[in-house]
C-alpha positions in Angstrom: 250.7 -19.8 18.8 253.0 -22.7 19.6 256.7 -23.4 19.2 257.7 -27.0 18.7 261.3 -28.3 18.9 262.3 -30.9 16.4 265.6 -32.8 16.4 267.4 -30.0 14.6 264.8 -27.7 13.3 262.3 -25.2 14.7 259.0 -24.3 13.3 256.8 -21.4 14.2 253.3 -20.6 13.3 250.9 -17.7 13.4 247.7 -17.3 11.5 247.2 -16.6 6.6 246.7 -13.7 4.1 247.0 -13.2 0.3 249.9 -14.2 -1.9 251.2 -13.3 -5.4 249.6 -16.0 -7.4 251.3 -15.0 -10.7 254.9 -15.1 -9.4 257.6 -17.7 -10.1 259.9 -18.1 -7.2 263.4 -16.8 -7.5 266.0 -17.5 -4.8 268.3 -14.6 -4.0 271.1 -14.4 -1.5 273.4 -11.9 0.1 276.6 -10.1 -0.9 279.6 -12.1 -2.3 283.2 -11.0 -2.0 285.5 -12.0 -4.8 288.8 -13.8 -4.1 289.2 -12.2 -0.7 288.8 -13.9 2.7 290.5 -11.3 4.9 287.3 -9.4 5.6 285.2 -10.7 8.5 281.4 -10.5 8.5 281.0 -9.5 12.1 277.3 -9.0 12.0 274.4 -9.7 9.7 270.8 -8.8 10.2 268.4 -10.4 7.7 264.8 -9.3 7.4 262.4 -11.3 5.2 258.8 -10.7 4.3 256.8 -11.3 1.1 257.2 -7.7 0.2 260.8 -6.9 1.2 264.2 -8.5 1.8 266.6 -6.2 3.7 270.1 -7.1 4.9 272.4 -5.1 7.1 276.0 -6.1 7.6 279.0 -5.0 9.6 282.4 -5.9 8.1 285.9 -5.7 9.5 289.2 -6.0 7.7 291.3 -8.4 9.8 294.6 -7.5 8.2 296.9 -4.4 8.6 296.5 -3.4 5.0 293.7 -1.6 3.1 291.7 -4.1 1.1 289.9 -2.9 -2.0 287.8 -5.6 -3.7 284.7 -6.1 -5.8 281.5 -6.7 -3.8 278.9 -8.5 -5.9 275.2 -9.2 -5.5 274.5 -11.9 -8.1 270.9 -12.7 -9.1 269.9 -16.3 -9.8 269.7 -17.1 -13.5 266.2 -17.1 -14.9 264.3 -17.8 -18.1 261.2 -16.4 -19.6 257.9 -17.4 -17.8 254.6 -16.2 -19.1 252.7 -13.7 -16.8 255.2 -13.9 -13.9 256.1 -10.3 -13.9 259.5 -8.7 -13.8 262.4 -10.6 -12.2 265.3 -8.3 -12.9 265.3 -6.8 -9.4 265.5 -3.3 -10.8 264.6 -2.0 -7.3 267.9 -3.2 -5.8 269.3 -0.5 -3.5 272.5 -0.3 -1.4 274.0 1.9 1.3 277.5 2.3 2.8 277.6 3.6 6.3 274.1 5.0 5.8 274.8 6.7 2.5 273.2 5.5 -0.8 275.7 4.3 -3.4 275.6 3.9 -7.1 276.0 0.3 -8.1 277.0 -1.2 -11.5 274.6 -3.6 -13.2 275.9 -6.3 -15.5 273.3 -8.1 -17.7 274.3 -11.2 -19.7 272.3 -13.7 -21.8 273.1 -17.4 -22.2 271.8 -20.3 -24.2 273.1 -23.3 -22.4 276.8 -22.3 -21.9 276.9 -20.0 -24.9 277.0 -16.2 -24.3 274.5 -14.6 -26.7 274.6 -11.2 -25.1 276.1 -9.3 -28.1 273.6 -10.9 -30.6 270.7 -9.6 -28.6 272.3 -6.2 -28.0 272.9 -5.7 -31.7 269.3 -6.6 -32.3 268.3 -4.0 -29.7 266.5 -6.5 -27.6 266.1 -5.7 -23.9 267.7 -8.8 -22.4 266.3 -8.8 -18.8 262.7 -8.2 -19.9 262.9 -10.7 -22.9 262.1 -7.9 -25.3 258.8 -7.4 -23.4 257.6 -10.5 -25.1 253.9 -11.4 -24.5 252.3 -14.1 -26.6 249.0 -12.4 -26.2 250.3 -9.1 -27.6 252.2 -9.1 -30.9 253.6 -5.6 -30.3 256.9 -6.4 -28.7 260.6 -6.0 -29.6 261.0 -9.6 -30.9 258.0 -9.4 -33.3 259.3 -6.0 -34.6 262.6 -7.5 -35.6 263.6 -7.7 -39.3 263.2 -11.3 -40.6 267.0 -11.7 -41.2 267.7 -10.7 -37.6 265.2 -13.1 -36.2 266.7 -15.9 -38.3 270.2 -15.1 -36.8 268.8 -15.3 -33.3 267.1 -18.6 -34.1 270.4 -20.0 -35.4 272.3 -19.1 -32.2 269.4 -20.5 -30.1 268.2 -17.2 -28.6 264.8 -17.6 -30.2 262.6 -20.6 -30.9 260.9 -20.4 -34.3 257.1 -20.9 -34.5 255.7 -24.3 -35.0 254.2 -24.2 -38.5 252.1 -27.3 -37.8 250.2 -25.4 -35.1 250.0 -22.2 -37.2 251.9 -20.4 -34.5 253.3 -16.9 -35.1 255.5 -16.2 -32.1 259.2 -16.4 -31.8 259.7 -17.4 -28.2 262.7 -16.2 -26.2 265.0 -19.1 -25.2 267.9 -17.3 -23.5 268.6 -17.3 -19.7 269.3 -14.0 -18.0 272.2 -13.5 -15.6 272.2 -10.2 -13.7 274.8 -9.0 -11.2 274.9 -5.7 -9.2 278.5 -4.9 -8.1 280.8 -2.1 -6.9 284.3 -1.6 -5.7 284.6 -1.4 -1.9 287.4 -0.3 0.4 287.9 -1.9 3.7 290.3 0.0 5.9 292.2 -2.0 8.6 290.6 -1.9 12.0 287.5 -0.1 10.8 283.9 -1.3 10.7 282.2 -0.9 7.4 278.4 -1.0 7.4 276.7 -2.2 4.2 272.9 -2.4 3.7 270.9 -3.6 0.7 267.3 -4.3 0.0 265.0 -5.4 -2.8 261.5 -6.8 -3.4 261.6 -10.6 -3.6 260.0 -12.7 -6.2 257.8 -15.1 -4.3 256.9 -18.6 -5.4 253.2 -19.6 -5.3 251.1 -22.7 -5.9 247.7 -24.0 -4.7 248.1 -27.2 -2.7 245.6 -29.8 -1.6 245.7 -30.6 2.1 246.3 -34.3 1.6 249.3 -33.6 -0.7 251.0 -30.8 1.3 253.6 -32.8 3.1 254.5 -34.7 0.0 254.8 -31.6 -2.2 256.3 -29.3 0.4 258.9 -31.5 2.1 261.1 -28.7 3.5 258.4 -26.8 5.4 259.1 -28.4 8.8 255.4 -27.8 9.5 254.3 -29.1 12.9 251.0 -30.9 13.8 249.4 -27.8 15.4 249.9 -25.6 12.3 248.9 -28.4 9.9 245.7 -29.0 11.9 244.9 -25.3 11.7 245.3 -25.5 7.9 243.0 -28.4 7.7 240.4 -26.7 9.9 240.4 -23.6 7.7 240.1 -25.6 4.5 237.2 -27.6 6.0 235.5 -24.4 7.0 235.9 -23.0 3.4 234.6 -26.2 1.9 231.4 -25.9 3.9 230.7 -22.6 2.1 232.3 -23.6 -1.2 232.2 -27.4 -1.8 234.0 -27.1 -5.1 237.2 -25.8 -3.5 238.6 -29.4 -3.4 240.7 -29.1 -0.2 243.0 -26.4 -1.8 244.8 -23.7 0.1 247.5 -21.2 -1.1 251.2 -21.7 -0.4 253.6 -18.8 -1.1 257.3 -18.8 -0.2 260.4 -16.6 -0.3 263.8 -18.2 -0.7 267.1 -16.8 0.4 270.6 -18.1 -0.3 272.3 -17.9 3.0 275.5 -19.7 2.0 276.8 -16.7 0.0 278.0 -15.5 3.4 280.7 -18.2 3.2 282.6 -16.2 0.5 283.7 -13.9 3.4 285.8 -14.8 6.3 283.7 -17.0 8.6 282.1 -17.5 11.1 279.6 -14.7 11.2 280.1 -13.4 14.8 276.5 -12.2 15.2 273.6 -13.3 12.9 270.0 -12.3 13.3 267.0 -13.4 11.2 263.8 -11.5 11.4 260.7 -12.9 9.6 257.7 -10.7 9.2 254.2 -12.0 8.6 250.9 -10.4 8.3 247.7 -10.6 10.3 246.0 -14.0 9.9 249.0 -15.7 8.2 250.5 -19.1 8.9 254.3 -19.1 8.6 256.6 -22.1 8.5 260.3 -22.7 7.9 263.2 -24.8 9.0 265.8 -23.4 11.5 268.4 -24.9 13.7 268.0 -23.2 17.1 265.5 -21.2 19.2 263.0 -18.7 17.7 261.3 -16.0 19.7 258.2 -13.9 19.0 259.0 -10.2 19.1 255.5 -8.9 18.3 252.2 -10.1 16.9 253.5 -10.7 13.4 257.3 -10.9 13.7 259.7 -13.6 14.8 263.5 -13.6 15.5 266.2 -16.2 15.4 269.8 -15.5 16.4 273.2 -17.3 16.2 276.7 -16.5 17.2 279.8 -17.8 15.3 277.4 -18.9 12.5 278.6 -20.7 9.4 275.5 -21.2 7.1 275.3 -24.8 5.8 271.8 -24.5 4.1 269.6 -21.9 2.6 266.3 -20.5 3.8 262.8 -20.9 2.4 260.0 -19.1 4.3 256.4 -20.4 3.7 253.3 -18.3 3.9 250.1 -20.3 4.1 246.6 -18.9 3.5 243.1 -19.9 2.7 241.5 -19.1 -0.6 
């Protein structure tokens, strides 16, 4: 393992495992505070692996008054993608001072800038799962709609009518899903409030040829040593399987760091933990030193941190 310092970025590498090859990457960030910058994020500990994102915060009200405000965890807007699995982050959990809390979930549907939520609710369509639509299975909420209801949804743009020239039968979902988890939070003056949340990330994945990697994955900050190890493994695979065509698997988990800037900045103490697995190659951009804490985990720390860019952690593996 070798750490290499770039002008502003660090890259670390270890050695590759399996990835979710049916997933479509979805970037998710941390908690946002609405219209209130009197609460300081004193500490943030961010843990990222392909299986889990967990964030622990310590907040402090810097005024002499009790502040009660909405804390929101907004999901990135997403559209229907065939065979990519659920992306509604229904496993989102949160704790306050170690105690689990009940959070509200708001689900809205949009076609461009038009809110079509009520049309879909009246039609009894589950918005976040796109009515369990599956073009390989005609037994879904959309196909069970009455013809006049489907016609209305086509008119408002929520459904795309079948192409008669292709003898198609499916009405495809066209809306975008917007999900937000939120709750009301009290921040007493002079008191530390500890908030923790976690969820399973939706990883991105694609097979990449060695010769195309740096062109396709421009934000990996991969160093020569790691890239040479990728090429060595691919060459070894091709000796056994000549038809593999220089391909290897690239998975990634994205995290929107800049949501932290909706709180009072800077973050006094920020820690990033990235967890790999045995025989994985990991790569990401970071401004500052990175240390190895154990065989599969790395840590980066900053004080008085104001995030200016978001994170994308790459997990590289052989087929």
